[in-house]
C-alpha positions as CSV (number, residue, x, y, z in Angstrom):
1,M,76.7,-67.0,-12.6
2,S,78.0,-67.9,-9.7
3,F,79.2,-64.4,-8.3
4,I,76.1,-62.3,-7.4
5,F,76.7,-60.3,-4.6
6,D,73.6,-58.4,-3.6
7,S,74.7,-55.2,-1.9
8,H,71.0,-54.3,-0.9
9,A,67.9,-56.2,0.2
10,H,65.2,-56.4,2.6
11,Y,64.4,-60.0,3.5
12,D,62.6,-58.9,6.5
13,A,59.6,-57.3,4.8
14,D,56.4,-58.7,4.8
15,G,56.6,-60.0,1.5
16,F,58.8,-62.7,2.6
17,D,56.6,-63.9,5.6
18,A,54.8,-66.7,3.8
19,D,58.2,-68.3,2.3
20,R,61.2,-66.6,3.7
21,D,63.4,-69.8,4.7
22,A,62.7,-71.4,1.5
23,V,63.9,-68.1,-0.5
24,L,67.0,-67.8,1.4
25,T,67.7,-71.5,1.6
26,A,67.7,-71.5,-2.4
27,L,69.5,-68.4,-3.0
28,P,73.1,-70.2,-2.9
29,S,71.9,-72.5,-5.5
30,Q,70.7,-69.6,-7.7
31,G,74.2,-68.1,-8.0
32,V,74.1,-65.9,-4.8
33,C,77.0,-66.0,-3.1
34,A,76.3,-62.9,-0.6
35,V,73.5,-60.8,0.5
36,V,73.9,-57.4,2.6
37,Q,70.5,-57.2,4.6
38,C,69.5,-53.6,5.2
39,A,67.6,-52.8,8.8
40,T,65.3,-50.0,8.8
41,D,64.5,-49.7,12.3
42,P,65.0,-51.4,15.5
43,E,62.5,-54.3,15.0
44,S,64.4,-54.5,11.5
45,I,67.8,-54.8,13.0
46,K,66.5,-57.8,15.1
47,K,65.1,-59.7,12.6
48,S,68.1,-59.0,10.4
49,L,70.5,-60.0,12.8
50,A,68.5,-63.5,13.2
51,M,68.8,-64.0,9.6
52,A,72.5,-63.5,9.4
53,E,73.0,-66.1,12.3
54,A,70.8,-68.4,10.3
55,Y,72.0,-67.9,6.8
56,S,76.1,-67.8,6.4
57,Y,76.1,-65.7,3.4
58,I,74.2,-63.0,4.8
59,R,75.8,-59.6,6.4
60,V,73.6,-57.1,7.7
61,A,73.7,-53.1,7.9
62,V,72.2,-51.7,10.8
63,G,70.6,-48.1,10.7
64,I,67.3,-46.1,10.9
65,H,65.7,-45.6,7.5
66,P,64.8,-41.5,6.7
67,E,60.8,-42.7,6.6
68,F,60.8,-43.8,10.1
69,V,63.1,-41.2,12.1
70,S,60.1,-39.0,13.1
71,A,59.0,-41.9,15.3
72,A,62.6,-42.4,16.6
73,T,63.7,-41.8,20.1
74,P,67.3,-41.5,21.5
75,D,67.4,-44.9,22.3
76,W,67.2,-46.0,19.0
77,L,70.9,-44.8,18.3
78,D,71.9,-46.8,21.1
79,A,70.0,-49.8,19.5
80,V,72.1,-49.2,16.4
81,R,75.3,-48.7,18.1
82,A,74.9,-52.0,20.0
83,A,73.9,-53.9,17.2
84,A,77.1,-52.8,15.4
85,A,79.1,-55.0,17.4
86,H,77.6,-57.9,16.0
87,P,80.1,-60.0,13.9
88,A,77.5,-59.9,10.9
89,V,77.5,-56.4,10.8
90,C,79.3,-54.5,7.9
91,A,78.0,-51.2,7.6
92,I,75.7,-48.8,8.9
93,G,72.2,-48.3,7.2
94,E,70.0,-48.1,5.5
95,I,70.4,-44.3,6.4
96,G,69.9,-41.0,4.4
97,L,67.4,-38.8,3.1
98,D,64.0,-39.2,1.4
99,Y,62.1,-35.8,0.9
100,Y,59.0,-37.6,-1.0
101,W,57.9,-38.7,2.9
102,E,58.9,-35.1,4.2
103,D,54.9,-34.5,5.2
104,N,55.8,-37.7,7.7
105,A,59.6,-36.7,8.4
106,P,60.3,-33.2,8.0
107,R,63.5,-32.5,6.4
108,E,65.3,-31.0,9.7
109,V,64.8,-34.4,11.5
110,Q,65.9,-36.5,8.7
111,L,69.2,-34.3,8.4
112,D,69.7,-34.3,12.1
113,W,69.2,-38.2,12.4
114,C,71.5,-38.6,9.1
115,R,74.2,-36.7,10.7
116,R,74.2,-38.7,14.1
117,Q,74.1,-42.3,11.8
118,I,77.3,-40.6,9.7
119,E,79.2,-39.8,12.8
120,L,78.5,-43.2,14.4
121,A,79.6,-44.9,11.2
122,M,82.7,-43.1,11.0
123,E,83.6,-43.0,14.8
124,L,82.9,-47.2,14.4
125,D,84.7,-47.2,11.0
126,L,81.9,-48.7,9.2
127,P,80.8,-47.5,5.8
128,V,77.4,-46.2,5.3
129,I,74.4,-47.5,2.9
130,F,73.0,-44.0,2.1
131,H,69.4,-43.8,0.4
132,D,68.8,-40.7,-1.5
133,R,65.3,-39.4,-2.9
134,E,64.5,-36.2,-4.1
135,A,67.0,-35.0,-1.8
136,H,70.2,-35.1,-4.4
137,E,71.3,-31.4,-3.1
138,D,71.6,-32.3,0.6
139,T,72.9,-35.8,-0.2
140,F,75.9,-34.6,-2.0
141,N,76.7,-31.9,0.6
142,L,76.3,-34.0,3.4
143,L,78.5,-36.9,2.0
144,R,81.4,-33.9,0.8
145,E,81.1,-32.4,4.4
146,Y,81.5,-35.7,6.2
147,R,83.3,-37.8,3.5
148,P,82.3,-41.2,5.0
149,R,83.1,-44.5,3.1
150,G,80.2,-46.0,1.6
151,V,77.6,-46.5,-1.1
152,V,74.6,-44.7,-2.5
153,H,72.0,-47.3,-3.1
154,C,69.3,-47.4,-5.7
155,F,71.2,-44.4,-7.5
156,S,68.8,-42.0,-9.1
157,G,71.0,-39.0,-9.9
158,S,72.6,-38.1,-13.1
159,A,76.2,-39.3,-14.5
160,E,77.5,-35.9,-13.3
161,M,76.5,-36.5,-9.8
162,A,77.6,-40.1,-10.0
163,R,81.3,-38.8,-11.0
164,Q,80.9,-36.1,-8.0
165,L,80.2,-38.6,-5.4
166,T,82.9,-41.4,-6.8
167,D,85.5,-38.4,-6.7
168,L,84.6,-38.3,-2.9
169,G,85.5,-42.1,-2.9
170,L,82.0,-43.4,-2.7
171,Y,80.4,-46.5,-4.5
172,I,77.3,-46.4,-6.7
173,G,74.4,-48.9,-6.3
174,L,72.4,-50.0,-9.3
175,G,69.6,-52.2,-9.3
176,G,66.3,-53.3,-11.4
177,A,65.8,-49.8,-12.6
178,A,68.7,-50.0,-14.8
179,T,66.3,-52.2,-17.3
180,F,63.5,-50.3,-17.2
181,K,62.1,-49.2,-20.8
182,N,62.8,-45.5,-20.0
183,A,65.8,-46.0,-18.0
184,R,68.0,-43.0,-19.4
185,K,69.7,-41.7,-16.1
186,P,70.5,-45.3,-14.8
187,I,71.9,-46.3,-18.3
188,E,73.9,-43.2,-18.5
189,V,75.3,-44.0,-15.1
190,A,75.9,-47.5,-16.1
191,E,77.8,-46.7,-19.2
192,S,80.3,-43.9,-17.6
193,L,80.8,-45.4,-14.2
194,P,84.5,-46.4,-13.1
195,L,83.9,-50.2,-13.0
196,D,85.6,-50.3,-9.6
197,R,82.9,-48.0,-8.1
198,L,80.1,-50.3,-9.1
199,L,77.5,-52.1,-7.0
200,L,74.4,-54.4,-7.9
201,E,71.6,-54.7,-5.6
202,T,68.1,-55.9,-5.8
203,D,66.5,-53.7,-3.1
204,A,64.2,-56.8,-2.5
205,P,61.3,-57.5,-2.4
206,Y,61.2,-54.1,-4.5
207,M,62.3,-52.8,-8.1
208,A,62.2,-56.6,-9.8
209,P,64.1,-56.1,-13.3
210,V,62.7,-56.4,-16.7
211,P,61.5,-58.9,-17.6
212,L,60.2,-59.6,-13.9
213,R,58.9,-56.0,-13.2
214,G,55.9,-56.3,-11.2
215,K,56.9,-59.4,-9.7
216,R,58.4,-59.8,-6.0
217,C,62.2,-59.3,-6.3
218,D,64.8,-61.5,-5.0
219,S,68.8,-61.5,-5.2
220,S,68.8,-64.3,-8.0
221,M,67.3,-61.6,-10.4
222,I,70.2,-59.3,-10.6
223,A,71.4,-61.8,-13.2
224,H,69.1,-59.6,-15.2
225,T,70.2,-56.4,-14.1
226,A,73.7,-57.4,-14.6
227,A,73.0,-58.7,-18.4
228,R,71.7,-55.1,-19.1
229,I,74.5,-53.3,-17.5
230,A,77.3,-55.6,-19.2
231,E,75.5,-54.9,-22.5
232,V,75.6,-51.1,-22.2
233,R,79.1,-51.4,-21.1
234,G,80.4,-53.9,-23.6
235,M,81.5,-56.4,-21.2
236,D,80.9,-60.0,-20.4
237,V,78.2,-60.5,-17.8
238,D,80.1,-62.9,-15.9
239,A,83.2,-60.3,-15.7
240,L,80.7,-57.5,-14.6
241,L,79.4,-59.8,-11.6
242,D,82.9,-60.7,-10.6
243,A,84.2,-57.2,-10.6
244,T,81.1,-55.9,-8.7
245,R,81.5,-58.7,-6.0
246,E,85.2,-57.8,-5.7
247,N,84.0,-54.1,-5.2
248,A,81.4,-55.1,-2.3
249,N,83.8,-57.1,-0.6
250,R,86.3,-54.3,-0.6
251,L,83.8,-51.9,0.4
252,F,82.3,-54.1,3.2
253,S,85.6,-55.7,4.3
254,L,83.9,-58.9,3.5
255,N,85.6,-62.1,1.7
256,L,82.4,-63.8,0.4
């Protein structure tokens, strides 16, 4: 497996503090050709850009995650805009809606910041990496209103919602959840999704796939997710990895 393109990871997370360099140095030898490192706030943006400068296969998405928008100030959007000029930046993200955190980040604040960042992405002609947790209706309505290029990552909706999103031209990101024992929705999505709209991801260090569930996740573990999705689609795993690499390169305007 030499075509692993991880379309969503967080190598700035505390879980990699002890051995980040060793992990990132080893990934290419484990079949990883590219990673989109997704920032979540201004400090994360700085760390992400530094990683891209140190590792040639890393590209960066810059944005403010919905979990953190209550602390955001206007200069945070300025920081996203400034960072987007860096040559390693390929997307605005991770942005979106997360109503699980509604007590800390009210819906109206999340919606305001989401709109601002979608508008910035469209101004800069960059795709978005969109987070949707317990916010399917508002997510779909926003994406239908603006119609940005992009991907809904760690997709947890139905196959019907996936079809509606791909009809808008969006991609769907699937990760370790597709391997979980009771993963009905992700498997239905994996079976029915047009192959040219599928991206693979880890959300590292989270969501490690079976048989590694509970361990710290890294991009090499996409091999297990790919094997499961290839199985339900009735196709060769290397062909799946090749197709999803091509999809990611196309979305992010890369050649990795």
